[in-house]
Residue, then its C-alpha position, 0 to 999 in steps of 0.5 A: q500500499l502507497a504510504c501518506e507521504q508517497a501521495n504527498q510526494i507525487g501529488y505535489q510533482i504531478v502539479k510540478d509537471a504539469s507546469y502548475t506554479p504549487t500556491i498551496v501545500t497542505p500534506a495529507t495525514a492518517h488524522s486529515p487530507g492534503k491539498i494542494e493548488g496549482k497555478r499557471p498564466l494563461g492569457p489574462i488569467d490564472d489557470n488554476v488547479s488542485v490536487t487532493i489526498t485521502c490518506k486512510a489505515d486501509e488504503v490513500t484516495a487521491h484527485g485531481w480538479y480543474s477550477l470552474g472555469g478553468k481551460n484544462q479539463y483534462f487535468p483530473h484525467y492526466f492527473y489519474e493516469r500518471f498518479l496509477g503509474m508513478t505508484e507503479a513505478v513505487h510498488r516495484t523492486p529498484h533494479l539494481p544488479t546484483g554486486q553494488t552498492r547505491v546511493t542517492m539523495k536528494p536535497l528539500r528546501g521550500a515546498d518539497a520540505l513541506v511536503e515531505f514533513g509537513v511544516e515549513v523548514t527553513s533555519l537548515l536544511p533537511v537531505r533525503v538519503e537511500v542506501m542499497n547494498t545488493t554485494t554478498r559483503t555487510y558495509a557500515w554506514d557512517t553518519e558524520t562522514v557523508v559531505l555536502l559540497t559548496p561550490e566552491g568544493k569545501p566540504v560541509r558536515p551534518l548538523p549533529p543528532t541534537t540539533s533542537t529544529l530537525p523536523k524527524p531524526v537523523l539516519k544513525s550510524q550503522p551497520l549494512s548487510p546484504g541485501a539491506s536498504l536504509k532510508g532516513y535524513l540528513y541536515y545540515p547549514p541552509g546553503s548553495y550546494t553541489g553534490a554530496r560526497g562520503a564513504l561507506i566501510d567494508q565491515e570485513d577488511q574495512e576498506q571504504e568504498g568512496f561514492e559522489v551524488q552530484f545534485 
């Protein structure tokens, strides 16, 4: 079943992909429905669409709407097709050839952070992290080694887990056994960054396997 936060992310992305600028973002939760509104210029007026998302214990539903007098009457059908396709993609197991590790990182700014956490985040930069291990070896994920890189190439270390304004807990350092995956968040000072750099540590021989991610 699709998680509520995944439905929020998909709905938000569809509005952006349809060339609308999100103007209102209220993430859905298990206790209250969510709504995303978007607009785009259309001659002398704005063309507006909206998305509603409802999360229940056994299902998640989402619908796209166009405004009264709006020109994009195809948006509800477009939204339905895209939401269905993106939901199916989430449920598929990501293909990663056996014998490899993969690290993906995405900075969450502005509305992206609002959709992810349900609150505005301005005092720091959250970064979503996902790690997969399809090798037969056990690695160590060490949060302290993962730095962001400024345009000048300066490394910036993550904020400590004790920082009081974190919207969700920090992804902790931990072993990554064969076939396992990790997902969580790291937090950094606000700023402009071009990518990230870090290393996984092979637990058998203690050798580091470096990785770089471009933003």
